[in-house]
C-alpha positions in Angstrom: 21.4 -3.1 1.2 19.8 -1.0 3.8 21.0 2.6 2.6 19.2 1.5 -0.5 16.0 -0.1 0.8 16.1 3.2 2.6 17.0 5.7 -0.3 14.1 3.7 -1.8 11.6 4.7 1.0 12.8 8.3 0.9 11.0 8.1 -2.6 7.5 8.1 -1.0 8.2 11.3 0.6 10.1 13.4 -1.9 8.8 15.5 -4.8 9.6 16.6 -8.4 13.1 16.9 -8.8 14.7 15.1 -5.6 12.4 12.3 -6.0 13.9 12.3 -9.6 17.5 12.4 -8.8 17.2 9.6 -6.5 14.9 7.9 -8.5 18.1 7.4 -11.4 20.6 7.2 -8.2 18.7 4.1 -7.9 17.4 2.6 -10.7 21.4 2.5 -12.1 22.5 0.3 -8.9 19.4 -1.5 -8.3 19.4 -5.3 -11.1 23.1 -5.7 -9.0 20.6 -6.9 -5.4 18.5 -9.5 -4.6 15.1 -9.5 -6.6 13.1 -9.1 -3.0 15.0 -5.1 -2.7 14.8 -4.2 -6.3 11.0 -4.5 -5.1 10.5 -2.9 -2.8 13.0 0.0 -4.4 10.5 0.0 -7.6 7.0 -0.3 -5.4 8.9 2.3 -3.5 9.8 4.6 -6.9 6.6 3.3 -8.6 4.4 5.1 -5.7 6.2 8.5 -5.7 6.0 9.0 -10.0 2.1 8.3 -8.9 2.7 11.8 -6.1 4.1 13.0 -9.0 1.5 12.4 -11.4 4.0 10.2 -13.6 1.8 7.9 -14.2 3.6 6.4 -17.6 7.0 5.8 -15.2 5.2 5.0 -13.0 3.8 1.9 -15.0 7.1 1.2 -16.8 8.3 0.7 -12.8 5.8 -1.1 -11.7 6.5 -3.8 -15.6 9.7 -4.4 -14.3 8.7 -6.4 -11.5 8.7 -9.9 -12.0 5.2 -11.6 -10.4 6.6 -15.1 -10.3 9.9 -13.6 -7.3 8.1 -11.3 -5.0 6.6 -12.0 -1.8 2.6 -12.3 -1.5 3.0 -8.8 0.2 4.9 -7.4 -2.4 2.1 -8.7 -4.5 -0.5 -7.2 -3.0 1.6 -4.2 -2.6 1.9 -4.2 -7.2 -1.8 -4.6 -6.9 -3.0 -1.9 -4.9 -0.2 0.6 -6.8 -1.5 -0.4 -10.2 -5.3 0.3 -8.5 -3.9 4.1 -7.8 -3.0 4.6 -11.4 -6.4 3.4 -12.9 -8.4 5.7 -10.1 -5.8 8.9 -11.0 -6.8 7.8 -14.4 -10.1 8.2 -14.6 -10.1 11.1 -12.3 -7.8 13.2 -14.8 -9.9 12.1 -17.9 -13.5 12.7 -16.1 
């Protein structure tokens, strides 16, 4: 479990192909872990996709997080991620 969380955190620090490869590997097994770990992984993955300007994938990943099953801190992180996506999209449209 610890390795999966660390892999999710590492997603925030890597770029392009390594990030997408780590995401694919993590997503293939994340469903077997507790919801709180799934949420942490998905938050890290969404943030990595925002950094890669892949807002559609970031949004899809955030949509996989069940709001009723996460902590208040995780909910705050989800809101911050959505706001960041909105700011990035607004900046791209300007």
